[in-house]
N, C-alpha and C positions, 0 to 999 in steps of 0.2 A: 503494499500500499504506499502511496506518496500523500504528503501533505503540504499545502502551500498555505502561506500566511500573507494577507493583502489588504492593503486600505483602499475604500472607495469612497468617492465624495462627488456625488451628483444632485444636480438641483432637481426640484421637482419637473420643472418644463423639461429637462433631459430625460427624466423617466417616462414622461408621457410617450416619448417617440417610441419605447418598447411597445406600446399598445396600438400605436398608428402603423407599425411594421417597418417604419424608417431604419430601426436599429435592430438587427437580428443577434448580434454577439457584441460582447464587451472585452476589451483587451485589456489585462492588468499586468502590472510587473510585481511578482512577489517579493517579499522582503530578502529572500535569497537573490534576486536578481533575475529569475526566470520570467520570461513573458508567456502569458497564458490567455487563450481566447475562451471564453464562458458564454453560451446560449443565453441571451439577455432574460428569457422568461425565467430563468433560475432566480432571478433577483425580484420577481414580482412581489413576493410576500414581506419583502424587507422594505417596501417603499412607504415613506411616512409623508405628512403634508410639507416636509422640507426637503423631500428628497432621500438620498442614500448617504449618510455620513456614518460610516461603520468600518471596523476591522473586521476580516472574515478568515475562516480557515476552510479550504477547499480539500476534500478527500477524493482521490481516485486510485483505481485499481493499478497494478503494476503495467496493465495494458492501457492506461488512460481512459479508463471507463469512469463515469461518474458514480461516485458514492454519496457524499453528501456536501452540502453548503452550510456552514453555520457561522451565525454572527458571534463575534467575541465581545464580551462585555467587561 
């Protein structure tokens, strides 16, 4: 299993583009420097009235299949 930590800071207006279909994936850089592209729909449950301003932990299998995406408090 692989784990990646990263920060995400998106305004509510940027998050609205997930729903309109203009954004299909979000590219982030993990704290270790790895660039990762994640389907935007994975973040829908984390959207607040101010957008998404959170640190996350992404877990993948050794074959890069999605396991989970968790916000870190």
